[in-house]
N, C-alpha and C positions, 0 to 999 in steps of 0.2 A: 646648739639648741637655742629655738627663736625665742627670743624674749615675749613677757605679757605685750609690751607695747609694740612691739612688732606685730604679734598677732592681730591685736585689735587692727592695726594698720593695713593688716592684709584683709580683714575682716570687712572694712569699709569698702575696700576696692573692688571685692567680690560683688559687694552692693551696688557699685558702681556710684558710689557718695562720695562728697569732697568734703573734710573736715571742716565746721566754722563752728562759731558760740553757738552754745546749744541753747538755742531759741526755740520756736514753734513749728517755725517753717523746716528746719534741721529734722526737729521730731518726725512731720510728716513725712518728709522725703526718705527717710531710715524705715519707717514705719511700712510706707507703701513700697520700696526697694525689698524689704524684708520676704516681705507675701509674695511677692515675686517670685525672688531667687530661690527661697530656701522653702521648699516645697512641706507639707505634712505627709508624711510617708512613713511605714515600720518595715521598709525593707532593710534600709539601714542597721533598725536595732533586733531584726534576726537575724544578720549579719553578726553584729558585736555578740549576740547570746553564745553562737556558735563558738566565737572565739574566749568565753567565759566571761564575758564583763556582766555585772548585773547592776549596774548605776549608767549613770550619763556618761557618754564618750567625752576626754578632754577636750579643749577647746582646739589645741591642733588637729586633733584627728575628727573634728566638728568639720572644720572649717575642710579639710583635705577630702573630706566626705562631700562637700559641697561642692568643690571645685573639682575632684578627678570623675565621681560619680555622679552627681545632680542629686545628692542624697539633701536630706534636709534632718526630720527629727518629728517625733509626737510631742507634747505639749510641754515636758520636762525638759529636753532639751534645745526646743526652738524657743520657747519663752525664758529659760534660765542664762540664755546666752545673747537673748537680745537684753534681757535685764541687764545685764557684765554690760555690752556694749553702750548702752547708753549711760548706766551709771560710770562705765570710765570716760563719757565724754562730759560729764558733769551735770546732768541731769539731779534733781531732786525727785529719784525714784524708789520707790519699795517693792519686795516682791511679797506675793502674798498668794495664800490658799484660795481654794474654791471648791465647794463643794457640788457634786451631781448624787447620784444615790447613793453615794459611799463619801464622807469626809475627806476634802485633802487630795481628790484622786485628777486635779486639774490647778495647776498653775499660773497665773497672772501678773502683772505690775500695775502698778497705781503711780502715773505723774501728775506731780503738781508743779502748775507752771502757770503765769501771769494770774496767778491766785485762785486756779480751778484745777478741778482734779480729772485726770481721763485714765481708762482701763488701755494698756496695751496690751495686745494678744497677738502673737503669730503663730500659734499653736493649736488651733481651735477648729481646724479647716475651714475657717470661715471669710467671705470677705469682706475683712477689716482692712482697709485699705486706710484708713486714718485712725487716727486715737479716738477712743469712742468717751463720749462726756460721760463724767458722773454727777455733774450737777445740771440734773433734769427735774422739769415740772410735770411733764408729760412722756410719753413713752416715745424713745429715739427709735426708729426704722429704717432697716436696710435690706435690700433684696437684690439676689442674682438670679436670674433662670425662674425655675418652680421653687427656691427658697428664700422665705425669709425669716431675717431677724431683729428681734424686738429687744432692745436696750429700756431696764423697768426703771425709773428712780427708786434712789436707796428709801430700803426702808426704814426702818426705827432704829435698830440696829448698826445702821451704817452701811449697810452690804445691797451690791447690785445684784440683780438677776438678768439673766440674759437669755432670751429663749428662742429657739431653733423652730421654725416649721417647715415640714416639706407638703407642698400640694394643700394646704392650707390645713396641717394636721401636727400638731405640736408632737415632737418629735425626741428632741432631746433638749438640756439648758442645763445651766450652771448659776451658783452664785457665788459672786466674788466677796470674800470677808477683808474688811480694810484693815487687818493687824498686820503688822510687818514680821515678815518670815526669813528666815535662813534656808538655803537649798539642804542644808543636814536635817533641817525638821522634815524632809519629806523622803528619807535616806528609805526607809521602810515600804513605802506604798511603790516606790520605784524600784527597789528589788522585786514586788509583790508583781512586779506589771513583766517581768521577765519569766514570772512561773508559766509551769508547764501548760496550766489550765488559764493564763490569762488569754484575756480579748488580741491584743495584737502579737501575739504566741502561734495563735490560729485562725488568724485572718489577713486579706491583704486590702491595705488601705492607702491611697496616693491620691491629693490633691495639690495642684499646682495652678497658680493664678496668671494672667494677663492680665493688661490692660485695662480691656474690659472684657473680659470671659474668664473660665476655666475649664479643666480636664480632671474629672475623676474618677476613680477606678473602686469600686467595693466589692472585692471580690470577684465575680464573674460580670458585674455591670459597669459598663465604662459609659459616662455620660460627659458630652460637651457641650459646652454651655457660651452663647452668645449675646451679650446684653439679655435680653427676655427670651430668648430662645433656647432651645435645649434641646438635644438627640439623645436619646438611650440604646444601646445595644449590649447583648448578651455577647459574653464570648467563653470560652471551653480553658479549662485547666493549661491544655497544650499552650493555647495561644498567646497566654498571659507574658511570657517574657516578650516575645515580638513585641504584643501591647505595649507593653513596659518603655522600650528600649526606642520605641517608636513616639513617642507619646510625651516619656518623661526624660527619656537621655540616659536611665540607668543601662549598663550592658547586660545584654542576656546573659553570659556566664557569672556575671555577679546576682541578677535577678535570680537566675536558677539553680545557685547553690544556698539563696535563702530559702528556698520554699521546697528545697528539694526532700526534707523530711517532713514536710505537712501532709497529711492522710485527708484531709475534709477541712474546709472551711467555715468556719463560726458564723452565724449573723452578726454583724456589729453592734443592733441595737437592742438584744436579747436583752 
């Protein structure tokens, strides 16, 4: 059995990052490498549920998924293990909850470094290639293709709101809360995310980033973005396994197993 030390060593190797002092430069390298290497996806979640899992996979299983099947996970898995890696490396970091339409349905991390706070989020399917500053006087803007993200200055409770716009329309948002939490605090919401009527048990969502673009699958809509240019095309259910293997590197056999019992796909933003 591989030790925790060995697993974190493997983690860094998968990211292609060399361990060094926990400074801001290393933090930026890890955040960027993680976003590119570890996709936001729920194919693995569908597989784990079939295996009886109702929590996030352990670190060894998570890393094996990244290495063998080009898996990642949704926010709980991706962000908890990114948090764990940074904590292991010696960063001043805390795990925090974030609200959407319901409380604590997203998790992020807050790192304090050189006297400033940054949000670390590798689990929002967003182009957060660098730590997001929290000590803001004005809105902080990021954009890729037809999507725009705005990080707002902290409110009177020290919370940070992040808004996602698609074609100029507000589509999604979360409010990150600064109180330190433990992953056990999210046990119930994680369990609920595996329930029969949960969003990611009834949809297919994969977002994979490259240096200057992305590939995004939302059910039967596949979008490729390069800088400000993007193209979207519709695909069919029968095409899903092939499209996923060709664009995200997940074997068709695994994809077929994941989606075999899905009768219809729900809208991700209902």
